[in-house]
N, C-alpha and C positions, 0 to 999 in steps of 0.2 A: 438885949444886946448890950454888952459891956463896951465901954469906950476906953481905949488905951491912948495915952499921950506919949509922943515921942519927943525926947529932949535933945538938945545939941550934943549933949554927952553921949546919948544913945547913938546918934549918927557918927560921932567920932570913933566910938568903939566898933561900930559896924564897918566903917572906912578902914580902920586898922586891921580888923579880921580879914576883910576882903583883900587888902594888899598882901598880907601874910600868905593867904591862900594862893594868890596869883604868883608870888615869889617862889612858893614851894613847887608849883607846877612848872615854872620856867627854869628852875635851878638845874635839873638834870640836863636840859638842852644846852644851857650855857656852859656846863662842865665838859661836854663832849668836845668842844673846840680846843680844849686845853690838854689833849692827849700828848704824851711825849713823842710819839711817832705818828706821822700822817702819811696817807697814801696820796698819789698824784692827783687824783680827782678832788681831794679835800684841799690840797694846796692851791690848785687852780681856782676853785670856787672862793677860797679865802682871799686870794690876791687879784681875782678877776682877770686871769690871763688864759691864753689858748694853750693847747697842748704843745704847739710848736715853740711858743715862748718859753714854756717850762723846760723843753728839751734843750733849747739854746742856753738857758741858764745852767743846765747840768754841764753841757759841752764846754762853755767858757769858764767854768768853775765859780760862777756867781753864787750858786746854791749847791751845798754838799748834799749828797744823798747815799743811801744804802740800797743795794739791789739784792733781793732774795728771789731766785727763780726769775720770773718775768715781771715781778712787781718792784716798784721804786718806793722807798720810804724816805721821809724827810723829818728832821727833828724840828719840833715846834719852836724850840729856843733858837735855832739857826734862822728861821724865817723871821722871827721877831728882831733878831740882830741885824738882818738884812734890811728890814724896814726902818730900823732906827738909824742905820748907817746912811740910808738914802733919804732921810728926813730933812726938809728945808724949812727955815723960818720965813724966808721971803719968797713969795710965789714967783717973782720975776727971775730969781736965781735958778729955779728948776727949768725954766725955759731956755736958759743959756747953755745948758749942757746937752 
């Protein structure tokens, strides 16, 4: 029976290979959220809001949308702009509004 020694360098290479494989597996999933147009259920999931809240955002013009048939579509870029616009540095400022 042959004995094989594992060095620190071997472990570092193994670690790097493992991280690269994990990144390759996760990369397609991460890219899906960056579609140009998103459906209502995707927007609700992304923002953590109810269907009624999303509807109210459409009605009052907070979030622009495009309707094709019975489906509503939202630009990913518009959602990010909305989030940036409503970003607060001080957590107490958010409570005042």
